[in-house]
N, C-alpha and C positions, 0 to 999 in steps of 0.2 A: 504493500500500500504506500501511496505517496505521503511523506511526512509533512505536516502542516506547521508553518511558522507565521509570524506576523509582527508588525510594529504597532504598539498601542500608545495612544496619546490623545490629547484634546487641545488644539485641532490636530488632525493627522492626514488630511486629504492632500496636503502639499508634499508629503514625505517621498523622497527618492529611494527609500530602502527597498521597496518591491523590485524596482528596476535593477538595483545593485545586486540583490541576492539572486535574481533571475539570471544575471550575467555570471555570477559566481557558480551557480548550479550548472549552467550550460558549459562553462569552462572546465569544470571538474567532473561532469557526468553524474551529479547527484540528483536523485529523484525527490525533489521537494516542491512544495507550493508555498508561496509567501505573499501575504496580503496586508491590508490595513485594518486596524480595529479601533474604532472611535469609542472611547469610554466616557460615560458621564463623569463630571467632576467629582461627584459624591459616590461614584459606583465603580471605582477601579478594581477593588478586590473581587466584586461579583463578576465583572467582565473577565478577569483573569481565570477565575474558577470555572466559568462557563466554557471558556476556550480550552482549558486543561481537561475538563471532564469530557469534552467532545473529541478528545484525542490529540489536541495540539501538543507539539513537542517543545516549543520555546517561543519567547517573545523578546523583541527589542523594546525598550521602554524609553519614551521621550517625554518632553514637557507635558504636563507638570507633575508627573507621577514617579520620579526617580527615588524620592524619599519614601513614598508609600511602598514602592517595590522593595526597598531595603528592609522595611518593617515586615513585609509579607514573606520574604525568603526565610526558610528555616535552616538553610545552610548558606554561608557566605564565604567568598574567596577573600584572601588577604587584601586584594585590591579594593574590593567592596567595603571591607572593614575600614581601610584607610580613608576612603572617600565618604563613608557613611551615606552612600547613594548607590543605586543599582540601575544599570541600563540593559542588562541581559538576564533573562530568567530562563532556566532549563528545568523541564519537568521529567523526573525520573522516578517512576513508581509513586510513592507517597511524598517524596521530597520535592521542594521547590528551591532550586539552587540559584543564588544571585551572584553576579559578577559585575565589574565595572571596566569597560574597555575604552573609555574616553581618553584617559591619560596616555595609554600606550598608542592610541590612534593619533593623538597630537604629536607625540615624540617621533613616531615613525614617519609622519608626513613631513615634519620639519627636517629630520636628519636624513632619511632615506630618499624621499621624493624631491625635496628641495635642496638637499646637499648642504645643509647648514648645521655644523657641529655645535652642540650646546655646551660641551665640556669646557670649563674655564671661562665661560662668558658671564656677563652681568645681565641678569634676566629680571624683568619687571612683569608681574602678573597683575592685571587690572581686574578687580572684583574679588569678592570673598564668599560668594554664594555657592549654590550647588555645582555650577559649571567649574568654578575654580577648585572646589574640594576634590573633584575627580582627577585633577591633573597635577597637584602639588607633589604627590609621592613620585610619580614617574619623572617629573622634571628634576627633582632632587637626585634621582637615581642616575641621571646623566652627568652628575658632578659639575654643576656650574660653579663659578667662583662666588656668585651671589644670587640668591633668589629673594627678591623683594616683592611683597604683596601690598598693593595700594587699593584702597577702598574709599567709598564716599564717607564712611564712618570708620575711624581708626580702630575702635573697639572690636568690630567684627573681624578686621584683618588680624588683629592681635590674637584673637581666639583661634583663628585658623592656623596661624603660624605656631602657636603654642602646641597644637596637636602634633606637629611634625618636627618638634625640636630635636628629638632623638635621631630622626632620619637625616636631619641637616648635619648633625655631628658626625654620623656615620659616613655621609657623602663628602665631608670636608667643606661643604658650602656654608658661607655666611647666610643667615636668614634674617630678614627684617620685615617689619610691618609698619604701615602708616596710612595717612590719608593720601589722596591723589596729590595734593599740593605740598605734602611734606617732602616730596622728591624734587621740588624745584631746585634747579642747579645740578641735579644728578644726570648722568648720561648712561644709557643702557644699549647693549648689543642686540637684545631681543626683547620686544614688548608685545605681550600677548593680551588681547582683549577678551576677558571672560565675563564681562558685564552683559546685561540684557539691553544695553543702550541701542544696539543696532536693530533690535526688534521694534523699537519705537522710532526708528529712522533718525536717531541722534547719535552723537559721539560722547563718550565719557568726558567729564570736565577735567582734563589733564593739563598740566603746565606746559609752557613752551620749552623746547630744548632738551627733550628726553632722549632723542635718538642720536646715538653715536655714529660716526662715519662707518659706512658699510653695514649698518644695522638692519634688522628685519622687523617689520611690523606684521603681526599675525592676528587676524580676527577669527575667533572660533565660529562666528556666524558666516553665512555665505548668501549670495544672491546674485542678481544680474548687475554687472558692473561693480564698482568699488563700494564697499560699505561706508557709512559716514566716518567711522574710525579710520579706515584706510585712506580716505580722502584727506583727513586731518593729518595723518602720518606723512602722506606724500607732501603736503604743504610744509610740514616741519622738517623735511629733508631725510626721511627714512630711505635707506639704500634699496631695500626690497620690500615688496608688499605681497601678502598671501592671505586668502580667506580660508574658511574651514571646510571647503569641499573635499579636499584630500583627507582631512581628519575624519570626515563622515565615512568615506570609503574604507579607511584603515581600521576604524573601530568596528565597522561591519565585517571586515575580513577576520578580525579577532573573534567576533561572535560566531562566524561561520566555522572557524577552527574549533571553538568550544563545542558546537553542536555536531559537527560532521567529522572532526578529526583530520581535516585537511585545510591547508592555507591556500587560498586562491591568489592569483596574480592580480594585484590592484592597479597596476599602471594602465592597462587598456581600458579599465572601467573608469578611471579618473579622466582619461582622455576623451572617452565617449561622453561623459557628463559635461565636460568643458565645452564640447562642440554643440550641445543642445541650445 
């Protein structure tokens, strides 16, 4: 029988995940069906249970349900534990296994696809919410010289950084937290936007002069043309600009590996999406 998977969210009609996983399945010869599952804002758990009881094998979880997915999972990977958020659910007998592939997707896109080594670099992560939580651990694992977290409110950035203090020591990275404007006068090699500003068609309120020579500006969001953050980064002299389309494909490939035990080739899928 064909194994069923889906992406669950609200909204979810815009999701490119069905196209991505269809290409992965074609490439690897896997017999799967992958769809979209719109869940009511107050009905996430019921929607997951209905899908699972109908024979579904796994779900990708998108906004706004990653924290609820974390609570629903009765087994969690170390990555999910670090992030305190889940974007991949796997159903095996009575267990609901949760994982988080966002961080590894971000790092693979930046390093493997874009050819930008993070080791030894000064990195600024903008935002301290759910999107940022999922990527701090994998970013620290690349051993940057500095990982700074900037947020609209300093306290939220400090709470996030405190959770990863041990990881920072193990990686040898200096770890800082502050408001956006506490980094006035600092310059970074990599600035990653993990705020929700692009969803509102705005850019985060960052100070001028953050981008060092040959720096990269990376927006975890994606869309047609440059996001507001990437337009701002371009105006401020960032050397390279990238949106989150490659991250989307890379985190999906990690999900596919978890479910099917085989890693697909992401490059042709990224190129296909970029041409749409």
